[in-house]
N, C-alpha and C positions, 0 to 999 in steps of 0.2 A: 428185357433183362431187368432184374431188380438187384440193387446192391445197397446195403445199409451203411451209411457213412457216419462215423463218430467225429465230432469236432474236438480237437485237442486244446486244452486250456493250459498255457504255460504256468508251471508251478512257481516260477520266479516272480510272477506278478504278485501272487499271494505272499511270497516271502518278503518282497521289498516293501510292500505297503502295510505289513502287519504291525499293529501297535507295539507288540513285544520287541520287534526289531528296532523300531524307533527308540523305545525306552532303553534298550541295550546300548545302542549307539550313543545316546545322550549320557548314559552312566559312564561309559568308557571315556568319553570326552571330558566329563566332569572330574573323573579320577586322574586323568592325565594332567589337567590344569592344576589340581591339588599337588600332584607329584612334582611338577615343574616349580610351583611356589615353594614347596618344602626344600627342594634342592637349592633354590636361591637363598632361602633362610639359612640352611646349613653352611653354604659358602660364606654368607655374611657373618655367621657365628664364628667361623674359622678366622675371619678377618678382624672381627671386633672383640671377640672374647678369648679366643685360644691363641696363645703365643707358643708356637711349636719349637721355637729356637731356644727358649729358656729352660733351665732345669726345673722340673716339677717341684714346687714348694708345697709344704704341708700347710696350706691355707684354705679356709673355707670358701674364699672367693673362687679359687680354682675348682674346688669340688662343685660349687654351684654351677659354674660355667660348663664343666664336662657333663654334669647331670642334665642341664638344659639341652646340650647337643645330643646326648643319648636319647632323650625323649623325642626329639625331632627325627633322629635316625630310625627309631622304632616305628614312628608314624609313617615314615617314608617306606619302610619295608612292608608294613601292613597294607598300605595303599597299593604298592606294586603287586603284592600277592593278590589283592582283589582284582586288579587289572588282568593278571595272568589267569585267574579263575574264569573271568568273563570271556577272555579270548579263547580259552579251552572249550567253553560252552558254545561259543560262536563257531569255532572250527568244526565241532561235532555236529551242530545243527546244519551247517553248510554242506558237510559231507553227506548227511542224510538226505537233504534236498537234492544234492547232486545225483545220488543213487536213484532217487525217485524219477528225476528228470531223464536220466539215461535210459531207464526202463521204458518210459513213455515214448522216447525218441525211437527206440528199437521197435516198439509195438506199432508206432505210426509208420515207420519205414516198411514194416511187414504188411500192414493194411494197404499202404500206398502201392506196394508191388502187386498185391492181389487185385487191386482196382485196375491197374494198367494191364495186367494179364487178362482179366475178364473183358476189358474193353476191346482188346484185340480179338478175342474169341467171338465177340458179339457183332451183330449186324450194325451196331452203332458206330463201331470203329471202321468197319469195312466200307460202308457207304452211307454217310450221313444224308446225302441227297436222296438216295433210293428209299431210305427209312422214312423220309418226309413225303416223297411222292406216292408211296404205297398207302398213305392214309386214306381211309374211307370217306372222310369228310373234312371240312375246314377245322371243326372243333378238335378232331383227333390230331390234325396236323399241328394246331396251336399247342396242344398238350405235349406232343412229342418234341416240339421246339423248346418248350419250358423245361422238359425233362433233360434234354441235351445241355441246355444252359446251366441247369442246376448241377448236372454231373461234372461239367467243366469247372464250375465254381468250387465244387468240393475237391476236385483234384488240385486246383490252385491253392485252396485252403490248407490241404495236407502238406503240400510242398513248402508253403510259407511258414507253417507252424514248425515243420522239421528244421528249416533254415534258422528260424528265430530261436528255437530251443538249443540248437548247436551253438549259436552265439552266446546264449545265456549260460550254457555249460562252461564255455571258455571264461566268461566273466566270473562265475562262481569259483572256478579253479584258480583264477588270478587272486581273488579275494582270500581264498584259503591259504595260498602261498604267502601273501602279504601278512596275514594274521599269524601264521607259523613263524615268519621272520620276526615280527614284533614280539611275539611270545618269547622266542629264544633270546632276543636282545634284553628283554626285561628280566629273564631268568639269570643271565650273565651279570646284569647290573645288581641284582639282588644278592648274588654270591659275593660280589665285591663289597657291598654295603654291610653284609653280615660279618665279613672279615674285619672291616673297620669297627663295627659295633663291638665285636669281641675284644679288640685291642682297647677301645675306650672303656669298656666295662672293667678290664683289668686295671687300667689307670684309676678308675673310680674306686675299685675295691682297695687298692693300695692306699689311696688318699683317706678312705674311710678308716682303715686300720690305723694309719698314722695319727688320725685325729680323734680316735675313739675316746681318749682320756679327756678331751676338751669338749665333748659333745654337750655336756650340761651347760657350760659357759656360752656355747654357741646358741643353744636353745634360748638361754636368757637374753642373748643379744637380739635374736629374732623377735622375741616378745617385746623387748624394749623398742625396737624399730616399729613394730606394729602399733604399739601404744602411742608413739610420737606421730605416726601416720594418721591414726584415728583422731588425735587432738587437732592436727592440721586440717583434716577434713571437716571437723566441727567448726573450726574458725572460718573456713571458706563458706560453709553453710550459713554462719552468722552474718558474714559480709553480704552474701547474696540476699538474705532476708532483709537486711538493712536497706539495700538498694531497692528491693521490691516495695518496702514500706514507704520509702522516699518517693517512688514513682506513683504510688497510690495516695499520696498526701496523707500518710498516717492512718489509712483505713486498715481493716483486718484482713483484706484479701491477700492470698498467698501466691499470687501470680503478678507479673509485671503489667502495669498499665502502659501501653506503647503509643508513641506518636506515630503518625502515618509513615514517616521515614523509617522508624524502628520496625514497624510491621512489615514493610517491604524487605528490610534486611533479614528479618526472621524467616519470611517466606522463601527468600533466595537461599538462605542457609539450609533450610529443610529440603529444598529442591536439589541441593547438592549432596544429599545423603548418599554415601557409598563412593563419592568422587572427590571428597575433600583432600587437599594435598597433605602430605606428612608434615609434622611440625619440625622435622630435621631432614636434611637432604639425604642422609644415608643412615639406615638403622634397621634393627630387627626386634620384633616384639618378644620379650623374654618373660613377661608376666601378663596374664590376661585379666579381664574384668571379673569382679565377683569373688566369691569364696572358693578357695582351692587349696590343695595340699602344697606344702613347701617343696621345692624341687629336690632338696636333700633330706631334710627331716620330714618324712612323709606323714608322720603322726601329728605334725603341727600344721594347723590351718592358718592361712593368711588371707586377708580380705583387702580388696582393692576397688576403689570407686572409679578407676580408670585403667590405663595400660602402662606398663613400663617398657620403654624402648632403649635398647643398648645402642650407642652411637659412637662416633669418633671423639677423640679428646678435643676440648675447646670447640665443640660443634656450635654453629649458629642455630639458634632457635627462632622459628618464624611463625607468625600468625597463620592459621589455616584459612582465615576468612577476614573480610573487612569488618571493622567494628570499633568499639571505644574501650579504652583501658578502664576497667572497673576498679582495679586495685593492684598495687605492688606490695606484696606481703612478705614481711620478715618475721617468722614465728619461732620463738624459743630456740631450740638447737638445730632447727631445719634451715635449709638454704632458701634463697629467694623464690617466690612464687608470683606469677603474673596472671591476673584474671582479665579476660577480654569479653565484653558483652556484644552479642549479635542479636539484637531484639530481645526476645525472651530466652535466648540460648546463651550460655556462658562456656568459654573454653578456659581450662586451667593448665598452666605450664609450670611444673614444679622441678626443683633441684637446679636452679640457675645460680651461676657465680656472679655475673654482672647483668644489669638490666639497662636497656637504652631508651625506655619509654617511661611515661609518668601518668598518674591518674588523670582521667578526662581527655587524654590524647586520642585523636582519631587515628586508626590503624588501617592499612591496606592489606589485602591478602598477600601472603609470602613476604611481608615486611619483617626484617630481623628485629626481634624484641630483646634479645640477650644472648648469652652463651652458657653452655652447660658447665656445671661444677665438676672439677676433676680432683681426684685424690690418689692415693697410692694403691688403691684396689685395682683389680685386673679389668675393670670395665667402667665406662662412663655411661650414665643413664639419664633419661628424661622421663618424668612421670606426666602423662597427659590425660586429662579428663574432660568430659563434656556434660553439661547440665542443661535440662529444660526447666526453667525456674530453679527449684531446689532439688529436682529429681536427677540423680546420676544416671547417665546413659552409657551404653557400651561403645567406646570410641572405635572399636574394630569394625563395627557396622557402618561407620561414617567415613572412614578414610579410604582412599583408593587402594585397591589390592595390587 
C-alpha cells in the first residue's frame, strides 16, 4: 500500500515570530506608555493649574492654563485613536490567521481519517507480523519494517499537529477576545475625553471672547516677557563663559578645563541622562525646549532654552545632581536664578523667591537650594535649563519620565 503524507506546519508559528507582529506589539506598548503619561500630566494640570471651585475670571492666566490642558487632551485622544486603529488591525489579522488555521485542521482531520481507514483495509493493519514474515529476503523485511515505522510516525505527526493547532486556535481566540475588550475600553474612554474636551473648548472660547479687546496688550506682555527671558539667558551665557575663561587661565578655549574630580562628575552626570530627578517634587511641564507657538496666541512664537514646570506654591527646588554653585543671580526685573556646575555641565534654576546656597558651595543631589516665587497668578512655575559648556540642551531628554 502507498499513501502520500503531508506534514502540517502550524501557522501560529509564523504569526508569533513575524517581525511585523513584534513591531506592532512594541508600538501598542509605546502608545500605552505615552497615554498613561498624558493622563498623569492632565491629572497634575487639574491639580496645579485648574481651580474648578472658583468662578472663571477673565484673565489670560486662566486662558493659558485651559489651553495647555486642551492641548494635552487632544494629544491623549490622538494617541488613544492610534491604539484603537492598531488593535483593529490586530483583531482583523488574528481572525484571518484563525480562519486559515481552522481550514488546515479540518483538512488534517480528513487526511488522518483516510489514513486510518486505509490502514484497516490494508494488510499492514491486519497482520504486521505476517507482512514481515512474507518477505522474500532480509533486505525486503528491513524495508517493510522501515515503511511501517514511517507510517506510524506520520500518523503520530498528524495527531500531534491537530492537537497542537487546536490549542493554538484557542490561544488566538483568547487574544482576539482580549483585544476586542481593550478596544471597547479605549473607545469608551475616548468618548468621555471628547466630552471633557468639548466643555473645555467652550470655556476657552468664552475666555477668548471676553479678552478679545485686551489681546494687543497681552501680546505686548508676551513680547516683554520674552525680551526679559532673552536678556537673562544672555547673562547666564556670559557667566558661564567667564567661568570657562577662569578654568582655562584666560585662554581662548570655549570649553571648561576640568580637574580629575570634575571630569568624574561630568562623566557621572552624562551617564544619568534620562534618569536625573526632577528639580521639584511635584510638577508638570507646560512649556517645552526650543522655538514654539504660544499656547494662546498661536501666531506669536516663544523661545525657551529650557523647560517650564508648573508646580505647587512655595515648592522646594532641589539640585538634580551633585556639583558646585557657580552663581546666584539677581537680574533686572527677574527673580533669583541659581547656576550649579557639574563638571562641564551647568544646570540653571530660574524664578526662585529665596535661595539657601551661595557661590562656591558644594551641593549634593536632591539638596534643597531654594523655593519657587509665588504671585497672584493661577500657577507657580520653575524654569529649568541644562547646558554643556555654553550649549543649551533639552532638559526633557535628561530628567526621569
